[in-house]
Phi, psi and omega in degrees: 000138181290133178284126176283150176285159176301319180296321180296313182293327178294324177291322178295323182278349184070058191290165179275057181263145174261338174223164185294338186249017178209156179244131178246126185232135176284127178292324179295317177296321181294323177301315180293325178289322176295324173301316178298324177301308181295318180294315180299322176295314184298314180300310185291320179302307185286333173290320181291334180298334179303321184250005183308124175062019182276316181244112186231008182086166181102201185270164174077196185298328184280352181271341180270108185289157175286158172234177181299335180291344181277347178295130180089357180265160176265128185235155173266098186289135172251113187284170182302334179284350184093351180280150177277130175268181176289151176302137180224149176266129179282098184201172182297139172258119181242153170234119183284168184304336179268007178247182183226135172287137176267143175292152175211173187290349176281348182230335191283332176288322174299322177299317178299312182299320179296318178298318180295317179296318182297334182252019179245152175281346184249160175264004178234123180281135175274165176300323179293319178296319179295314178301311181297321179293318179296316182293324181290319191253354178244129180295140164295131184305330182288335183244006182292144176303126181072009179073018183235120178249008173057039171239148179219160170048241186291326176300316180294318180295318179298320179295318177301317181294324177297318179295336177274355177109356180283153183237139174304141011270006179300336182288350176245002182293135183306330180287343179252325187232102182289351182259021186295344179263013179275181192281347198314310186293337181294336183254006183237357189230000182303327186299336180296333174296324181287342177281350182231071185303124175073003184231079180299334178298317178288319180302318180294327179290316182283341177270352188305305184289318176302319178297316185275012167290328183228349189233151172216174174056226183295328180294322176293321179298316178296320179296319178297325177304313181292322178300316180298315180300318180293323179297314184283349179299335179291343189259357185288151177271120182296345179278347178281139178307141185302322178303314181293321177305307187292317182292326177291320176299317180295319181297321179292318178298323177298326183294345178278344187268139174300135182302329184279354181287149177298320181299316178296319180293325175297314177304310183297322181293313181295320177299321179295326178289321177295316181292336177283350176082016179282153178298156182296327179297321179292320178298318178297317178296324176296321176300315180302312182293314187292323188252311184284328181264308187271346177054046181278172176057031178079012182275083183234014178256111180046049186293338181258009176274120185290351175252016176292148180302312189299306185296326179284328174296313179299318178297322180293329176292327176299310181292326179294307184292315185280338176287337172052038174084356177275124185304307186293317180296317182297313182292321178301313180297318179300318181294325184268349190287334178111182180060223185274066200296334181289337184285307173301324178299314181293321179300309180287330175299321178290314181297312180289328174299322176294314181296320180284324190078163182304314182295322179295321177297312181294325177295322182293330179263350183056046177198162176263149181241162174300146174244022179249149188221120184268086182292331182281004170297321184243335184238179187214161168084021179260143184278061178234143184301125179056025178072017184244121175257179176238149179297320176300320178293319178298322177294319180295321176299319178298318178298320178299323178292317179299322176309313183287320180296318180301316183281311189280326186258334187247355186057033178265192183224150169256110182245103183055246182257025182228148167259132172250110192247117175292140177253159181229149171271135184256000000 
């Protein structure tokens, strides 16, 4: 597929440009949108955990996927370990203003990266900075409270390798990390797109090392797809229907992928099912048959592993296309679609949370949410009272990073409450 230029996609999205060659963004608006990003992720992450790894295909109870009729019902969850969990109701998880959101792996590694960037002189993290940050803020599994450091698969292997002295990107090299094709980087690096508003070229550069801390091959390609979408989210016209906003962002991110890649073929296949008008449940079942069973389109790397990058990327495309830009519909489908369901849910919850903004999210639910975040539930060593940060502060730190990226990486300007960002034709 031909890669569209940044200027072309901005025109398609109806961007907030004042001239054809630059993008102007309000810092105050961006602050509110970053709050929405963190809030949208937290809601979707914890809602998705209800069904995480419960339906993964195959025989028995775990082979029968959920449908839209299962939303709001109480189910006997069978966890990834095969053990039966307590009955749970598949419904929204909320935290009211007097409560606190708990950190989880869909948000806490991004928190680490943001902290490292905020305390660095550079806008690009080195492998050494990432290694030192991971070792400082992530428990060694052997000494973690309760024996749990909240790392899995490639993240855990990369952390082990760091403790042995390896530095990214060696921590994702196939000869060192056999889990390099798993999902991990897809849920830890989307935020780098938001640090480079309207400039996916810059976003990919600053996300390069974080992605390759744990991912390679198709998993890195899928992670870059999400980074690109998040970068271009700053350029959408709020007067354009949300469905068109989201589908145009996805189409541009797809244009970056080689047509022969498995990830691109997965995108194209799910899009074809959506355009054919089949229900999302049928599209999801087609994904299961085509990739997990038949191993088509070159999907032969850990195809039956429910935390593999590929199957979860394809599943996330189902929720993206069929959710059509609606926060609640998109997250509901992601939660019900199967496999590592909290991860696609959190990714789209964050992207749509950014597009909606904090106020838009609360308006859609007709309620207020907590703005506090307990990072020390899963990580350690941050200078926040009792290990609890706030979403407004986290958003403000993000705006400060964007200030530096605009000037140092884009040759742009910070003018009062606006970023003036030069655009380039590719």
